[in-house]
MIDOSE-1310 file (N, C-alpha, C; in nm, 2 decimals, decimal comma, always signed):
residues 182
rarf	+0,08/-0,12/+0,00/+0,00/+0,00/+0,00/+0,09/+0,13/+0,00; +0,20/+0,12/+0,06/+0,29/+0,24/+0,06/+0,34/+0,27/-0,08; +0,37/+0,16/-0,15/+0,42/+0,18/-0,29/+0,31/+0,25/-0,37; +0,19/+0,21/-0,35/+0,08/+0,27/-0,43/+0,06/+0,41/-0,40
glar	+0,07/+0,45/-0,27/+0,06/+0,59/-0,23/+0,17/+0,67/-0,29; +0,29/+0,61/-0,29/+0,41/+0,68/-0,35/+0,39/+0,70/-0,50; +0,34/+0,60/-0,57/+0,31/+0,61/-0,71/+0,21/+0,72/-0,74; +0,10/+0,72/-0,66/+0,00/+0,82/-0,68/+0,05/+0,96/-0,66
atrr	+0,13/+0,98/-0,55/+0,19/+1,11/-0,52/+0,29/+1,15/-0,63; +0,36/+1,06/-0,68/+0,46/+1,09/-0,79/+0,38/+1,14/-0,91; +0,27/+1,07/-0,95/+0,19/+1,12/-1,06/+0,14/+1,26/-1,04; +0,09/+1,28/-0,92/+0,03/+1,41/-0,88/+0,13/+1,53/-0,88
igep	+0,26/+1,50/-0,86/+0,35/+1,61/-0,86/+0,41/+1,63/-1,00; +0,36/+1,56/-1,10/+0,40/+1,58/-1,24/+0,50/+1,49/-1,29; +0,52/+1,37/-1,23/+0,62/+1,27/-1,28/+0,55/+1,14/-1,32; +0,46/+1,15/-1,42/+0,39/+1,03/-1,45/+0,47/+0,91/-1,50
sqal	+0,59/+0,94/-1,57/+0,67/+0,82/-1,61/+0,73/+0,75/-1,50; +0,77/+0,81/-1,39/+0,82/+0,74/-1,27/+0,70/+0,66/-1,21; +0,58/+0,72/-1,20/+0,47/+0,66/-1,14/+0,43/+0,53/-1,22; +0,44/+0,54/-1,35/+0,40/+0,43/-1,44/+0,48/+0,30/-1,41
sqlq	+0,61/+0,31/-1,39/+0,68/+0,19/-1,36/+0,64/+0,13/-1,23; +0,62/+0,21/-1,13/+0,57/+0,16/-1,00/+0,43/+0,10/-1,01; +0,34/+0,16/-1,08/+0,21/+0,11/-1,09/+0,21/-0,02/-1,17; +0,29/-0,03/-1,27/+0,29/-0,15/-1,35/+0,34/-0,27/-1,27
rive	+0,43/-0,24/-1,18/+0,48/-0,35/-1,09/+0,37/-0,39/-0,99; +0,30/-0,29/-0,94/+0,19/-0,32/-0,84/+0,08/-0,40/-0,91; +0,04/-0,36/-1,03/-0,06/-0,44/-1,10/-0,02/-0,58/-1,12; +0,10/-0,61/-1,15/+0,15/-0,75/-1,16/+0,13/-0,82/-1,03
iepe	+0,16/-0,76/-0,92/+0,15/-0,82/-0,79/+0,00/-0,84/-0,74; -0,07/-0,73/-0,76/-0,21/-0,73/-0,72/-0,31/-0,69/-0,83; -0,33/-0,78/-0,92/-0,42/-0,74/-1,03/-0,57/-0,72/-1,00; -0,61/-0,76/-0,88/-0,75/-0,74/-0,84/-0,78/-0,61/-0,77
raev	-0,68/-0,52/-0,76/-0,70/-0,39/-0,69/-0,75/-0,29/-0,79; -0,87/-0,26/-0,79/-0,93/-0,16/-0,88/-0,87/-0,02/-0,88; -0,83/+0,02/-0,75/-0,78/+0,15/-0,74/-0,64/+0,16/-0,81; -0,57/+0,05/-0,81/-0,44/+0,06/-0,88/-0,46/+0,07/-1,03
weel	-0,55/+0,00/-1,09/-0,58/+0,01/-1,23/-0,63/+0,15/-1,26; -0,71/+0,21/-1,17/-0,76/+0,34/-1,20/-0,65/+0,44/-1,20; -0,55/+0,43/-1,10/-0,44/+0,52/-1,10/-0,35/+0,50/-1,22; -0,33/+0,37/-1,26/-0,26/+0,34/-1,38/-0,32/+0,41/-1,50
grtl	-0,46/+0,41/-1,51/-0,53/+0,47/-1,62/-0,51/+0,62/-1,62; -0,51/+0,68/-1,50/-0,49/+0,83/-1,49/-0,34/+0,86/-1,53; -0,25/+0,78/-1,49/-0,11/+0,80/-1,52/-0,09/+0,80/-1,68; -0,14/+0,69/-1,74/-0,13/+0,68/-1,88/-0,20/+0,79/-1,95
rdmd	-0,31/+0,84/-1,90/-0,38/+0,95/-1,96/-0,29/+1,08/-1,95; -0,23/+1,10/-1,84/-0,14/+1,21/-1,82/-0,02/+1,21/-1,92; +0,01/+1,09/-1,96/+0,12/+1,07/-2,06/+0,07/+1,07/-2,20; -0,06/+1,10/-2,22/-0,12/+1,10/-2,36/-0,12/+0,96/-2,42
qlse	-0,12/+0,86/-2,34/-0,13/+0,72/-2,40/-0,27/+0,67/-2,38; -0,36/+0,74/-2,45/-0,50/+0,72/-2,43/-0,56/+0,58/-2,45; -0,51/+0,51/-2,55/-0,56/+0,38/-2,57/-0,53/+0,29/-2,45; -0,40/+0,29/-2,40/-0,37/+0,22/-2,29/-0,44/+0,26/-2,16
arda	-0,46/+0,40/-2,15/-0,53/+0,45/-2,04/-0,68/+0,40/-2,04; -0,74/+0,39/-2,16/-0,87/+0,34/-2,17/-0,88/+0,20/-2,12; -0,79/+0,12/-2,16/-0,78/-0,03/-2,12/-0,77/-0,04/-1,97; -0,68/+0,04/-1,91/-0,66/+0,03/-1,77/-0,78/+0,07/-1,69
mlka	-0,84/+0,18/-1,74/-0,96/+0,23/-1,67/-1,08/+0,14/-1,68; -1,09/+0,07/-1,80/-1,19/-0,03/-1,82/-1,17/-0,14/-1,71; -1,05/-0,18/-1,69/-1,02/-0,29/-1,59/-1,07/-0,24/-1,46; -1,04/-0,12/-1,42/-1,08/-0,06/-1,29/-1,23/-0,07/-1,28
velk	-1,30/-0,03/-1,38/-1,45/-0,03/-1,38/-1,50/-0,17/-1,37; -1,44/-0,27/-1,44/-1,48/-0,41/-1,43/-1,46/-0,46/-1,29; -1,35/-0,42/-1,23/-1,33/-0,47/-1,09/-1,42/-0,41/-0,99; -1,45/-0,28/-1,01/-1,53/-0,21/-0,91/-1,63/-0,12/-0,99
pasv	-1,74/-0,18/-1,04/-1,84/-0,11/-1,12/-1,91/+0,01/-1,05; -1,91/+0,01/-0,92/-1,97/+0,12/-0,84/-1,88/+0,23/-0,81; -1,76/+0,23/-0,86/-1,66/+0,34/-0,84/-1,70/+0,46/-0,92; -1,74/+0,56/-0,86/-1,78/+0,68/-0,93/-1,66/+0,75/-1,00
sarq	-1,55/+0,75/-0,93/-1,43/+0,82/-0,99/-1,38/+0,74/-1,11; -1,38/+0,61/-1,10/-1,33/+0,53/-1,21/-1,43/+0,54/-1,33; -1,56/+0,54/-1,31/-1,65/+0,55/-1,42/-1,64/+0,69/-1,48; -1,62/+0,79/-1,40/-1,61/+0,93/-1,46/-1,48/+0,94/-1,54
ayae	-1,37/+0,89/-1,48/-1,25/+0,90/-1,56/-1,25/+0,82/-1,68; -1,31/+0,70/-1,68/-1,33/+0,62/-1,80/-1,41/+0,69/-1,90; -1,51/+0,76/-1,86/-1,60/+0,83/-1,96/-1,52/+0,94/-2,02; -1,44/+1,01/-1,94/-1,36/+1,12/-2,00/-1,26/+1,07/-2,10
ilva	-1,20/+0,96/-2,07/-1,10/+0,90/-2,16/-1,17/+0,85/-2,29; -1,29/+0,80/-2,28/-1,37/+0,76/-2,39/-1,40/+0,88/-2,48; -1,44/+0,99/-2,42/-1,47/+1,11/-2,50/-1,34/+1,15/-2,57; -1,23/+1,15/-2,50/-1,10/+1,19/-2,56/-1,05/+1,11/-2,67
tgaa	-1,10/+0,98/-2,67/-1,06/+0,89/-2,78/-1,16/+0,88/-2,89; -1,26/+0,97/-2,88/-1,37/+0,97/-2,99/-1,48/+0,88/-2,97; -1,50/+0,82/-2,85/-1,60/+0,72/-2,83/-1,71/+0,79/-2,73; -1,75/+0,90/-2,76/-1,85/+0,98/-2,68/-1,98/+0,90/-2,65
dsak	-2,02/+0,83/-2,75/-2,15/+0,75/-2,73/-2,13/+0,64/-2,62; -2,01/+0,58/-2,62/-1,99/+0,48/-2,52/-1,97/+0,54/-2,38; -1,94/+0,67/-2,38/-1,92/+0,73/-2,25/-2,05/+0,77/-2,18; -2,15/+0,77/-2,25/-2,28/+0,82/-2,20/-2,33/+0,75/-2,07
ehle	-2,33/+0,61/-2,07/-2,37/+0,54/-1,95/-2,29/+0,57/-1,83; -2,16/+0,59/-1,85/-2,07/+0,61/-1,74/-2,09/+0,75/-1,68; -2,11/+0,85/-1,77/-2,14/+0,98/-1,73/-2,27/+0,99/-1,65; -2,37/+0,92/-1,71/-2,50/+0,92/-1,64/-2,49/+0,86/-1,50
falr	-2,41/+0,75/-1,49/-2,39/+0,69/-1,36/-2,32/+0,79/-1,26; -2,22/+0,86/-1,31/-2,15/+0,96/-1,22/-2,25/+1,07/-1,18; -2,33/+1,11/-1,27/-2,43/+1,22/-1,24/-2,53/+1,17/-1,13; -2,58/+1,05/-1,15/-2,67/+0,99/-1,05/-2,60/+0,97/-0,92
ansd	-2,48/+0,93/-0,92/-2,40/+0,91/-0,80/-2,38/+1,04/-0,73; -2,35/+1,15/-0,80/-2,33/+1,28/-0,74/-2,46/+1,32/-0,67; -2,57/+1,30/-0,73/-2,70/+1,33/-0,68/-2,72/+1,25/-0,55; -2,69/+1,12/-0,56/-2,71/+1,03/-0,44/-2,62/+1,07/-0,33
lerl	-2,50/+1,12/-0,36/-2,41/+1,16/-0,25/-2,45/+1,28/-0,18; -2,51/+1,37/-0,26/-2,57/+1,49/-0,20/-2,69/+1,45/-0,11; -2,77/+1,36/-0,16/-2,88/+1,30/-0,07/-2,83/+1,24/+0,05; -2,72/+1,16/+0,04/-2,65/+1,10/+0,15/-2,61/+1,20/+0,26
rkle	-2,55/+1,31/+0,21/-2,51/+1,41/+0,31/-2,63/+1,46/+0,39; -2,74/+1,49/+0,32/-2,86/+1,54/+0,38/-2,91/+1,44/+0,48; -2,91/+1,31/+0,44/-2,96/+1,21/+0,53/-2,88/+1,19/+0,65; -2,74/+1,20/+0,64/-2,66/+1,19/+0,75/-2,68/+1,31/+0,85
dlae	-2,70/+1,43/+0,79/-2,74/+1,54/+0,88/-2,86/+1,52/+0,96; -2,96/+1,46/+0,89/-3,09/+1,43/+0,95/-3,07/+1,32/+1,06; -2,99/+1,22/+1,03/-2,96/+1,12/+1,13/-2,89/+1,17/+1,25; -2,81/+1,27/+1,23/-2,75/+1,34/+1,35/-2,85/+1,41/+1,43
kapr	-2,94/+1,48/+1,37/-3,04/+1,56/+1,44/-3,15/+1,47/+1,50; -3,18/+1,36/+1,44/-3,28/+1,26/+1,48/-3,23/+1,12/+1,48; -3,14/+1,09/+1,58/-3,06/+0,96/+1,57/-3,15/+0,84/+1,59; -3,27/+0,84/+1,63/-3,35/+0,72/+1,65/-3,44/+0,69/+1,52
qvet	-3,42/+0,77/+1,42/-3,50/+0,75/+1,30/-3,45/+0,63/+1,22; -3,51/+0,51/+1,23/-3,47/+0,39/+1,17/-3,46/+0,40/+1,02; -3,57/+0,45/+0,96/-3,57/+0,46/+0,81/-3,47/+0,55/+0,75; -3,43/+0,66/+0,82/-3,33/+0,74/+0,77/-3,20/+0,67/+0,77
rwei	-3,17/+0,59/+0,88/-3,05/+0,52/+0,89/-3,05/+0,41/+0,78; -3,16/+0,35/+0,76/-3,17/+0,24/+0,65/-3,14/+0,30/+0,51; -3,20/+0,42/+0,49/-3,17/+0,48/+0,36/-3,02/+0,51/+0,34; -2,95/+0,55/+0,45/-2,81/+0,57/+0,44/-2,74/+0,45/+0,41
akly	-2,77/+0,34/+0,48/-2,71/+0,21/+0,46/-2,72/+0,16/+0,32; -2,84/+0,18/+0,26/-2,87/+0,13/+0,13/-2,78/+0,21/+0,03; -2,77/+0,34/+0,05/-2,69/+0,42/-0,04/-2,54/+0,38/-0,04; -2,49/+0,36/+0,08/-2,35/+0,31/+0,09/-2,33/+0,18/+0,03
hqyd	-2,43/+0,09/+0,04/-2,42/-0,04/-0,02/-2,43/-0,03/-0,17; -2,51/+0,06/-0,22/-2,52/+0,07/-0,36/-2,39/+0,12/-0,43; -2,31/+0,20/-0,35/-2,19/+0,24/-0,41/-2,07/+0,17/-0,36; -2,09/+0,05/-0,31/-1,99/-0,05/-0,28/-1,89/+0,00/-0,17
tadq	-1,95/+0,06/-0,07/-1,88/+0,11/+0,05/-1,92/+0,02/+0,16; -1,87/-0,10/+0,16/-1,92/-0,21/+0,25/-1,90/-0,17/+0,40; -1,79/-0,12/+0,44/-1,77/-0,09/+0,58/-1,88/+0,01/+0,63; -1,90/+0,12/+0,55/-2,00/+0,22/+0,59/-2,14/+0,16/+0,59
alaw	-2,17/+0,08/+0,49/-2,30/+0,01/+0,48/-2,32/-0,08/+0,60; -2,22/-0,15/+0,64/-2,24/-0,24/+0,75/-2,26/-0,16/+0,88; -2,18/-0,06/+0,90/-2,20/+0,02/+1,02/-2,34/+0,08/+1,03; -2,39/+0,14/+0,92/-2,52/+0,20/+0,93/-2,63/+0,09/+0,94
trsv	-2,61/-0,02/+0,88/-2,71/-0,13/+0,89/-2,71/-0,18/+1,03; -2,60/-0,19/+1,09/-2,59/-0,23/+1,24/-2,66/-0,13/+1,32; -2,65/+0,00/+1,29/-2,72/+0,10/+1,37/-2,87/+0,09/+1,36; -2,92/+0,04/+1,24/-3,06/+0,02/+1,22/-3,10/-0,09/+1,31
lmld	-3,02/-0,20/+1,32/-3,06/-0,32/+1,40/-3,05/-0,29/+1,55; -2,97/-0,19/+1,59/-2,97/-0,15/+1,73/-3,10/-0,09/+1,77; -3,16/-0,02/+1,68/-3,29/+0,04/+1,70/-3,41/-0,05/+1,68; -3,39/-0,14/+1,58/-3,50/-0,23/+1,54/-3,43/-0,37/+1,50
pthr	-3,42/-0,45/+1,61/-3,35/-0,58/+1,58/-3,42/-0,67/+1,49; -3,54/-0,64/+1,45/-3,62/-0,73/+1,37/-3,63/-0,68/+1,22; -3,56/-0,57/+1,19/-3,57/-0,51/+1,06/-3,52/-0,61/+0,96; -3,61/-0,67/+0,88/-3,58/-0,78/+0,79/-3,47/-0,75/+0,69
eals	-3,49/-0,64/+0,62/-3,40/-0,60/+0,51/-3,26/-0,57/+0,57; -3,25/-0,51/+0,69/-3,12/-0,49/+0,75/-3,06/-0,62/+0,79; -3,13/-0,71/+0,85/-3,08/-0,84/+0,88/-3,02/-0,91/+0,76; -3,09/-0,90/+0,65/-3,05/-0,97/+0,53/-2,92/-0,90/+0,48
lvee	-2,91/-0,77/+0,48/-2,80/-0,70/+0,43/-2,67/-0,72/+0,52; -2,69/-0,73/+0,65/-2,58/-0,76/+0,74/-2,52/-0,90/+0,71; -2,61/-0,99/+0,69/-2,57/-1,13/+0,65/-2,49/-1,13/+0,52; -2,54/-1,06/+0,42/-2,47/-1,05/+0,29/-2,34/-0,98/+0,30
lqsq	-2,33/-0,87/+0,38/-2,20/-0,80/+0,39/-2,10/-0,88/+0,47; -2,15/-0,94/+0,57/-2,05/-1,03/+0,65/-2,00/-1,15/+0,57; -2,09/-1,20/+0,49/-2,05/-1,31/+0,40/-1,94/-1,27/+0,30; -1,96/-1,15/+0,25/-1,87/-1,09/+0,15/-1,73/-1,07/+0,22
qadk	-1,74/-1,02/+0,34/-1,61/-0,99/+0,41/-1,54/-1,13/+0,44; -1,61/-1,23/+0,48/-1,56/-1,36/+0,51/-1,50/-1,42/+0,38; -1,57/-1,40/+0,27/-1,52/-1,45/+0,14/-1,38/-1,39/+0,10; -1,37/-1,25/+0,13/-1,25/-1,18/+0,09/-1,13/-1,23/+0,18
kdrp	-1,16/-1,26/+0,31/-1,06/-1,31/+0,40/-1,01/-1,45/+0,36; -1,11/-1,53/+0,32/-1,08/-1,67/+0,29/-1,01/-1,69/+0,15; -1,04/-1,59/+0,06/-0,99/-1,61/-0,08/-0,84/-1,59/-0,09; -0,77/-1,69/-0,14/-0,62/-1,67/-0,15/-0,60/-1,56/-0,26
rssd	-0,50/-1,48/-0,23/-0,47/-1,37/-0,32/-0,34/-1,40/-0,39; -0,35/-1,37/-0,52/-0,23/-1,39/-0,61/-0,11/-1,31/-0,56; -0,14/-1,21/-0,48/-0,03/-1,12/-0,44/+0,03/-1,15/-0,30; -0,02/-1,25/-0,23/+0,03/-1,27/-0,10/+0,18/-1,29/-0,09
hgrh	+0,24/-1,35/-0,19/+0,38/-1,37/-0,19/+0,46/-1,23/-0,20; +0,39/-1,13/-0,25/+0,46/-1,00/-0,26/+0,41/-0,89/-0,17; +0,33/-0,92/-0,07/+0,27/-0,82/+0,01/+0,38/-0,73/+0,08; +0,49/-0,79/+0,12/+0,59/-0,71/+0,19/+0,64/-0,60/+0,10
le	+0,62/-0,60/-0,03/+0,67/-0,50/-0,12/+0,59/-0,37/-0,11; +0,47/-0,38/-0,06/+0,38/-0,27/-0,05/+0,42/-0,20/+0,08
């Protein structure tokens, strides 16, 4: 993870070619990390290697389809490569997500003012789940169950999220042999 942070910082200070070699090495070690593919796509974009940037960003979107930043960056690259029609669904997703995030902020403010409102908390949990933010979704869903231990949908979502977490822990990673490098 430290190497990824360094690569990201290197790109952001205007050294994309240095970041590129670091990111390519990380992708080889951890090909399942969407954020690495996304950063690789941004780096390639900064180097005007748009075809390669498109491929890397597509991989990020495939690995994490609910990532607003990856979908928006992918759409921008599609537009830059002349594929504006293909960018439409990704831009629409990003616009919906931005609207949902604004709604989420308002719901969180409401939950702070009225902390015992089960349905407000449930709406927050569903939005976090929709955008693949499992830790936040789980925390908010548990808060629903603290107020209403029989909330069926929340019970179901907690079970699903805990199962996903267990699957991630049990799944052997192709990168385990190289984790010390991060």
